[in-house]
C-alpha positions, 0 to 999 in steps of 0.5 A: 821869541824865546827859543822854546816859541821858536821850536813850537813854531816850527812844529805848527809849521810842519803841520801846514798851519800858519804861526803868526807871533804877537810880542810887545814890538808889534802892539801899541805902546804900554804904560806899563808892561803888566797891563799889555795883555790887553794890547796883545789882544786888541793886536789880535782880534782882527786876526781871530776870524782866520785863526784856528786856535791861539797860544797865550802865555799865561800873563795874558792868557785870562783875557783871551779864554773867554773870549775865543774858545780855542785857546791854550794857555802855556806858562814857564813856571806859575807867577801865582805860585812863584809869589806864594814861595816868597821868591822875589828879590829883596827890594830895590830902587824906588819904593814909591814906584814899587808901592804904587805899581804893586796892584798891577803886578796883582792884576797880572797874575790875576789874569793869568790864574783865570786863563790857565783855568779857563783855557781849553788845555793848559801847558805847563812845564812841571808836574809841581806846576800841574799839582798846583793848578789842579788842587790849589787853582781848581782847574778841572780841564786837561793839563798837558806837562810838555818837555823842553828840548836841548841842542845836538852837543859836540865831543866834550872834554874827557869827564875822567879828567880830574880837572873836570871835578874842579870846574863848576858852571852856574847858568843863570840870571844872578838871581836870589830866585836862582840861589846865587845866596846859597851858592856862594855861601857853599863855597865859602864853606867849601873853601874852609874845608879845603875843597877848592873849586873854580866857578864860572857863572854865566848868563848872569845878566849883570857885570862882574863888579856886581856879581863879584860883591856878592863873594868874599874877597878871598874866592874873587880869584877863583870866579870867572863872569860872564853876564851875556852868552851867544848861543855860538859860546853856550857850548864850550862853556858845559865842554869845559865844565865837568859840574854844573849847579842850579840850586833854584828855589822856582823854575818852569823847566830850566833849558840850561839843566837839560843842555847840561845833562846833554853835555854829560855834565855832572849836575846837582840842582833842587828837588823842586819845579822841572828839576826833579821831573828831569832829574831822578836823585843819584842815578843822572845827578843829585837833587838838593832841598832847595835854600839849603846851604849844608845840602849842597855842600854835601853833595858837591863835597862828594862829587869832588872826592868821588870820581866813580859817582860823578863819572856814572852821573855824568853818562847817565844824564846824557843818556837821559836827554838822547830823546828830547830833541827840539824837534821831538819835544815841539811835535809831542806839544802840537799834537796835544794842542791840535787834538784838544783845541783845534 
């Protein structure tokens, strides 16, 4: 169970409800993960007579909504919208396998669309997704844009430390969707300008050799790769880096951005998805156009040269996260779901 779902479970349990989590490890083996929705239904069906409601993740939601009325469908970034934005990774591996399984992934997206359109309540992670679901996919029912939370923070390094403005943290999978190609190109241009930053790439999901292959040789000594990060290690990463960069092309509502803001990092992120619901440009961070190397270079250059702006944005970022405890945001969601569905 992911971090968000764990906090949701606690919120429902505080209201006296049992929370049963159905995941692939408790269902029958599946021929392809895009078909798991059908296994999820078979595993859940015997329990429905006692269920007050079902929270169905987008890829399985369409199997449940027309069979169980009290279903809320949730998404952490509508998959059909991501596909429309063409943020898939470049093809790699077995091309024949990719060709043969493409209809299965299309089916998965169709199941998700049906669920989000017809569920009693749609739970979404950004206002962009809400507009897409309402205006493009034609949902008529209620939509709730939920907030994600952040963990309590310990004392971070002094933000006035000049080195904070030279240390940049990217925390996410090393994928084109996350803007890794934009990040590398921006780093090269900054270095050519004489702006020598130190980059920490955390939670990449790829080892150091594979990640550094995307970087020019002259910059590799300034890059630290941390493929996997435990919960205990996260705090030190945020505390030691004054700048946080997430140039994603498509997201839900990224937890790493929220946590970086809570730690008082000065954040630069893309003007899309859940990021622009959280970051108010030039108030508690900087927003850049997705995919724009020029804007990302300009933002980082300004923060490198303007310590007062950097410190002001960092302080306001931390202030804006003070009402985002996991208990508070999870209780908001639980109350909304119970009011509409139960």
